[in-house]
FIVOKOL-276084 format. One record per residue: residue number from 1; residue in one letter; x, y, z of N, C-alpha, C in turn. Coordinates in steps of 0.2 Angstrom, whole numbers, always signed. Example, Ala and Ser with C-alpha at 12.3 -4.5 7.8 and 13.67 -1.06 7.14 Angstrom:
REM residues 2
1_A_+66_-28_+39_+62_-22_+39_+66_-16_+39;
2_S_+64_-11_+35_+68_-5_+36_+64_+0_+39;
This chain:
REM residues 199
1_X_+10_-61_+45_+11_-58_+52_+13_-52_+50;
2_X_+8_-48_+47_+9_-41_+45_+3_-38_+48;
3_X_+5_-40_+54_-1_-34_+60_+3_-29_+64;
4_X_+0_-27_+67_+2_-22_+74_+0_-28_+79;
5_X_+4_-25_+87_+5_-31_+90_-2_-32_+93;
6_X_-2_-38_+95_-10_-40_+98_-9_-38_+107;
7_X_-15_-37_+106_-16_-34_+115_-16_-41_+120;
8_X_-11_-42_+121_-10_-49_+125_-7_-47_+132;
9_X_-7_-41_+134_-3_-40_+140_-9_-34_+143;
10_X_-15_-32_+140_-17_-28_+145_-19_-29_+152;
11_X_-22_-25_+157_-23_-27_+164_-29_-30_+163;
12_X_-31_-36_+168_-37_-37_+170_-43_-35_+171;
13_X_-42_-26_+174_-45_-22_+175_-51_-21_+168;
14_X_-48_-23_+161_-51_-18_+157_-58_-24_+155;
15_X_-59_-31_+157_-65_-33_+156_-66_-33_+151;
16_X_-61_-38_+146_-62_-41_+138_-70_-43_+138;
17_X_-72_-41_+132_-78_-45_+130_-77_-53_+126;
18_X_-80_-58_+131_-78_-62_+126_-79_-65_+119;
19_X_-74_-66_+117_-75_-69_+110_-74_-66_+104;
20_X_-73_-60_+105_-72_-55_+100_-66_-54_+96;
21_X_-61_-52_+100_-53_-54_+96_-51_-61_+95;
22_X_-51_-66_+99_-51_-72_+99_-54_-75_+92;
23_X_-61_-73_+91_-63_-75_+84_-61_-71_+78;
24_X_-60_-65_+78_-55_-61_+74_-51_-64_+70;
25_X_-45_-65_+77_-38_-69_+75_-40_-78_+71;
26_X_-46_-80_+74_-48_-85_+70_-48_-86_+64;
27_X_-50_-83_+63_-54_-81_+56_-47_-78_+51;
28_X_-42_-75_+55_-37_-71_+51_-32_-77_+50;
29_X_-31_-82_+54_-28_-87_+55_-30_-91_+48;
30_X_-36_-94_+49_-39_-98_+44_-38_-95_+37;
31_X_-39_-90_+35_-40_-85_+29_-31_-86_+25;
32_X_-25_-85_+31_-19_-84_+29_-17_-92_+27;
33_X_-21_-98_+30_-20_-103_+27_-21_-105_+22;
34_X_-27_-103_+21_-32_-104_+15_-29_-101_+8;
35_X_-27_-95_+10_-20_-93_+5_-16_-96_+2;
36_X_-11_-96_+8_-8_-100_+8_-6_-106_+3;
37_X_-12_-110_+6_-14_-117_+3_-14_-116_-4;
38_X_-17_-111_-6_-20_-110_-13_-12_-107_-17;
39_X_-8_-105_-14_-4_-101_-18_+1_-108_-18;
40_X_+3_-112_-13_+8_-118_-14_+5_-123_-19;
41_X_-2_-122_-18_-5_-128_-22_-5_-127_-29;
42_X_-8_-121_-32_-9_-118_-38_-1_-116_-41;
43_X_+4_-114_-36_+10_-112_-39_+11_-107_-46;
44_X_+7_-101_-45_+5_-97_-51_+10_-93_-56;
45_X_+11_-92_-59_+16_-91_-64_+13_-82_-63;
46_X_+18_-79_-66_+16_-72_-68_+8_-73_-71;
47_X_+1_-70_-70_-4_-69_-72_-10_-67_-69;
48_X_-16_-70_-70_-20_-64_-65_-22_-68_-60;
49_X_-20_-74_-59_-21_-77_-51_-15_-75_-45;
50_X_-9_-76_-49_-5_-71_-44_-7_-65_-40;
51_X_-8_-61_-49_-9_-52_-46_-16_-53_-41;
52_X_-22_-58_-41_-27_-58_-38_-24_-59_-31;
53_X_-20_-63_-29_-16_-68_-21_-14_-62_-20;
54_X_-9_-60_-23_-4_-55_-21_-9_-48_-20;
55_X_-14_-45_-21_-19_-42_-19_-23_-43_-14;
56_X_-24_-48_-13_-29_-50_-8_-25_-50_-2;
57_X_-20_-53_-3_-15_-54_+6_-16_-46_+10;
58_X_-14_-41_+8_-13_-36_+10_-21_-34_+13;
59_X_-24_-34_+8_-30_-32_+10_-33_-34_+14;
60_X_-34_-42_+15_-37_-45_+20_-33_-42_+29;
61_X_-27_-40_+28_-24_-37_+33_-28_-32_+34;
62_X_-27_-28_+30_-31_-21_+31_-39_-21_+35;
63_X_-42_-27_+31_-49_-28_+33_-50_-30_+42;
64_X_-45_-35_+40_-43_-38_+49_-42_-31_+53;
65_X_-37_-27_+52_-35_-23_+57_-41_-19_+59;
66_X_-43_-15_+52_-50_-12_+53_-55_-15_+58;
67_X_-56_-22_+58_-62_-23_+64_-57_-25_+70;
68_X_-51_-26_+70_-47_-25_+77_-49_-18_+80;
69_X_-49_-11_+77_-51_-7_+78_-57_-6_+81;
70_X_-63_-9_+80_-68_-9_+83_-70_-13_+88;
71_X_-66_-18_+90_-65_-22_+94_-67_-21_+100;
72_X_-71_-23_+106_-70_-22_+112_-63_-19_+117;
73_X_-59_-28_+115_-53_-29_+118_-48_-25_+114;
74_X_-47_-19_+115_-43_-18_+110_-37_-11_+115;
75_X_-39_-11_+120_-35_-8_+124_-35_-1_+124;
76_X_-31_+6_+128_-33_+12_+125_-28_+15_+120;
77_X_-30_+21_+118_-26_+24_+114_-31_+27_+109;
78_X_-27_+31_+103_-30_+33_+98_-33_+29_+93;
79_X_-28_+23_+92_-28_+16_+88_-25_+20_+81;
80_X_-18_+25_+81_-16_+27_+76_-12_+20_+72;
81_X_-7_+18_+76_-1_+14_+75_-7_+7_+68;
82_X_-13_+6_+72_-16_+2_+67_-21_+6_+61;
83_X_-21_+12_+61_-23_+17_+56_-17_+15_+51;
84_X_-11_+17_+51_-6_+18_+49_-4_+11_+46;
85_X_-7_+7_+50_-8_+0_+46_-10_-3_+40;
86_X_-16_+1_+41_-21_+0_+36_-20_+2_+30;
87_X_-18_+8_+30_-14_+13_+25_-8_+11_+21;
88_X_-4_+8_+25_+2_+5_+24_+0_-4_+18;
89_X_-5_-7_+23_-7_-12_+18_-10_-11_+13;
90_X_-16_-6_+12_-17_-3_+4_-12_-2_+0;
91_X_-8_+2_+1_-3_+1_-4_+2_-5_-6;
92_X_+3_-7_+0_+6_-14_-2_+4_-18_-8;
93_X_-4_-17_-6_-9_-20_-13_-8_-19_-18;
94_X_-7_-13_-18_-7_-11_-25_+1_-11_-29;
95_X_+6_-9_-22_+12_-11_-26_+12_-19_-27;
96_X_+10_-23_-25_+12_-30_-27_+8_-29_-33;
97_X_+3_-30_-34_-1_-30_-40_+2_-26_-47;
98_X_+5_-22_-44_+10_-18_-51_+15_-23_-53;
99_X_+19_-25_-46_+24_-30_-45_+23_-35_-51;
100_X_+18_-39_-48_+15_-47_-48_+17_-46_-59;
101_X_+14_-39_-63_+15_-39_-69_+22_-38_-73;
102_X_+26_-37_-66_+34_-38_-69_+37_-41_-69;
103_X_+38_-45_-62_+43_-50_-63_+42_-53_-56;
104_X_+44_-59_-54_+43_-62_-48_+47_-59_-44;
105_X_+53_-58_-44_+59_-54_-40_+56_-48_-36;
106_X_+53_-44_-43_+47_-39_-39_+46_-40_-34;
107_X_+42_-44_-34_+36_-48_-32_+38_-48_-23;
108_X_+46_-49_-24_+50_-53_-19_+52_-47_-15;
109_X_+55_-42_-19_+57_-36_-14_+53_-34_-11;
110_X_+45_-32_-14_+41_-27_-11_+40_-31_-5;
111_X_+38_-37_-7_+35_-43_+0_+38_-41_+6;
112_X_+45_-42_+3_+53_-43_+8_+52_-34_+13;
113_X_+52_-29_+8_+50_-24_+13_+44_-22_+17;
114_X_+40_-25_+16_+31_-25_+20_+32_-30_+24;
115_X_+36_-34_+25_+36_-38_+30_+43_-36_+36;
116_X_+47_-32_+32_+52_-28_+37_+49_-24_+42;
117_X_+46_-19_+37_+42_-11_+38_+35_-13_+45;
118_X_+35_-20_+44_+29_-21_+49_+31_-25_+54;
119_X_+37_-29_+53_+39_-33_+61_+44_-29_+64;
120_X_+47_-25_+62_+53_-22_+64_+48_-15_+72;
121_X_+43_-13_+70_+39_-10_+75_+36_-14_+80;
122_X_+34_-20_+76_+29_-24_+82_+38_-28_+86;
123_X_+43_-28_+83_+48_-30_+87_+50_-25_+94;
124_X_+51_-19_+90_+53_-14_+97_+48_-12_+102;
125_X_+43_-12_+100_+36_-13_+103_+37_-17_+108;
126_X_+38_-22_+106_+38_-31_+112_+46_-28_+117;
127_X_+49_-28_+114_+55_-24_+118_+55_-21_+122;
128_X_+52_-15_+120_+52_-8_+125_+45_-11_+132;
129_X_+40_-13_+129_+35_-18_+136_+37_-24_+140;
130_X_+44_-25_+137_+43_-33_+140_+43_-34_+148;
131_X_+46_-28_+151_+42_-29_+157_+36_-30_+161;
132_X_+32_-29_+154_+25_-29_+156_+23_-36_+157;
133_X_+27_-40_+155_+26_-48_+153_+20_-49_+149;
134_X_+20_-55_+145_+17_-56_+138_+18_-55_+134;
135_X_+26_-53_+130_+28_-51_+124_+32_-55_+120;
136_X_+32_-61_+124_+39_-65_+119_+34_-68_+113;
137_X_+28_-68_+112_+26_-70_+106_+26_-63_+100;
138_X_+25_-59_+104_+24_-53_+99_+33_-52_+96;
139_X_+37_-53_+101_+46_-53_+99_+48_-59_+95;
140_X_+44_-63_+96_+46_-69_+90_+42_-67_+82;
141_X_+37_-64_+83_+31_-63_+78_+36_-57_+73;
142_X_+40_-51_+77_+43_-48_+74_+49_-48_+71;
143_X_+54_-52_+78_+58_-54_+73_+61_-58_+68;
144_X_+55_-63_+67_+55_-67_+61_+51_-64_+55;
145_X_+49_-59_+56_+46_-56_+50_+50_-50_+48;
146_X_+55_-49_+52_+61_-44_+51_+66_-49_+46;
147_X_+68_-53_+49_+73_-59_+46_+69_-62_+41;
148_X_+63_-65_+38_+61_-66_+33_+61_-62_+28;
149_X_+58_-55_+28_+59_-49_+24_+65_-48_+22;
150_X_+71_-48_+26_+76_-48_+22_+78_-53_+18;
151_X_+78_-59_+21_+78_-64_+14_+75_-63_+8;
152_X_+67_-62_+7_+62_-62_+2_+66_-55_-1;
153_X_+67_-50_+2_+71_-42_-1_+78_-47_-7;
154_X_+81_-49_-1_+88_-53_-5_+86_-57_-11;
155_X_+82_-61_-10_+79_-67_-16_+80_-61_-22;
156_X_+75_-56_-20_+71_-53_-25_+79_-50_-29;
157_X_+83_-48_-26_+88_-43_-28_+93_-47_-31;
158_X_+93_-54_-29_+97_-57_-35_+93_-61_-39;
159_X_+87_-60_-39_+83_-62_-45_+80_-72_-46;
160_X_+79_-71_-37_+74_-76_-37_+69_-78_-39;
161_X_+66_-84_-40_+58_-84_-43_+55_-89_-41;
162_X_+55_-90_-33_+53_-93_-30_+48_-92_-24;
163_X_+40_-92_-24_+36_-89_-19_+34_-92_-16;
164_X_+37_-101_-13_+35_-105_-9_+37_-102_-2;
165_X_+42_-98_-3_+43_-96_+5_+38_-89_+7;
166_X_+34_-87_+3_+31_-81_+5_+24_-86_+8;
167_X_+22_-93_+5_+17_-96_+7_+20_-99_+15;
168_X_+24_-101_+14_+27_-103_+23_+27_-96_+26;
169_X_+29_-90_+26_+29_-86_+29_+22_-85_+31;
170_X_+16_-86_+27_+9_-85_+30_+6_-89_+34;
171_X_+9_-96_+33_+8_-102_+36_+10_-99_+44;
172_X_+18_-97_+45_+19_-96_+51_+15_-90_+55;
173_X_+14_-86_+51_+9_-80_+52_+2_-83_+56;
174_X_-1_-89_+54_-7_-92_+55_-5_-93_+61;
175_X_-1_-96_+61_+0_-99_+68_+1_-95_+75;
176_X_+5_-89_+74_+6_-83_+78_-2_-82_+79;
177_X_-6_-81_+75_-12_-79_+76_-19_-82_+81;
178_X_-16_-92_+77_-20_-94_+82_-18_-94_+89;
179_X_-10_-94_+92_-9_-94_+98_-12_-86_+102;
180_X_-12_-80_+99_-16_-74_+100_-22_-77_+102;
181_X_-25_-81_+97_-33_-81_+99_-33_-86_+104;
182_X_-30_-92_+105_-30_-96_+112_-29_-91_+118;
183_X_-22_-85_+117_-22_-82_+126_-28_-79_+125;
184_X_-30_-75_+120_-36_-70_+122_-43_-74_+126;
185_X_-43_-79_+121_-50_-82_+124_-48_-85_+132;
186_X_-42_-85_+134_-41_-87_+139_-41_-84_+145;
187_X_-37_-77_+142_-37_-73_+145_-46_-68_+148;
188_X_-48_-69_+143_-57_-66_+142_-61_-73_+148;
189_X_-59_-78_+146_-63_-84_+153_-60_-82_+158;
190_X_-55_-81_+160_-51_-81_+168_-55_-72_+170;
191_X_-54_-68_+166_-58_-63_+168_-65_-64_+170;
192_X_-69_-67_+166_-76_-69_+165_-78_-73_+173;
193_X_-73_-77_+173_-74_-81_+180_-72_-75_+187;
194_X_-66_-71_+185_-66_-68_+190_-73_-62_+194;
195_X_-75_-60_+187_-81_-57_+188_-87_-58_+193;
196_X_-89_-67_+189_-94_-71_+192_-92_-73_+202;
197_X_-85_-75_+201_-84_-73_+207_-84_-69_+213;
198_X_-84_-62_+211_-85_-56_+213_-91_-56_+215;
199_X_-97_-57_+212_-102_-57_+214_-105_-61_+218;
């Protein structure tokens, strides 16, 4: 759930391009599920596989956000938050790669701080925009990210060695992306239908 808020509350007049963001979010969800599956099944200890997995996840996040910047259905604005997200994800990829060579607790602390840092702005933005509607999924996603991040960081500080929670976190993030993909697909279909009716 390490993403900027998804554009679920844009005005109907923005005429979304059918399939652009829904496809992106679907791919993102499937990638997260695959990643979590490998992590949970392989249960890698400190080693090359763990390092590759930990570096790959934030890099996938950065690539997905970069694609989101180019998507037709993105709303107005400069995309500053997305650009910051990409930069942060790249830094986190490096930090997780280094942490994986140190200890599992170090990995948990870095992951926890990343989850808090990405979830808190998402939660605050959704709360600020709640009157516009369509913000409940973003509130849930941001709130869960903050709580999960605090839990991961606490586990790391106390010397925790289990990475299964991170896998579960990725699965839950995939669920939110699937929900976002469905909502955007329905919105695009409704908008397309209204355009055809208007003709």
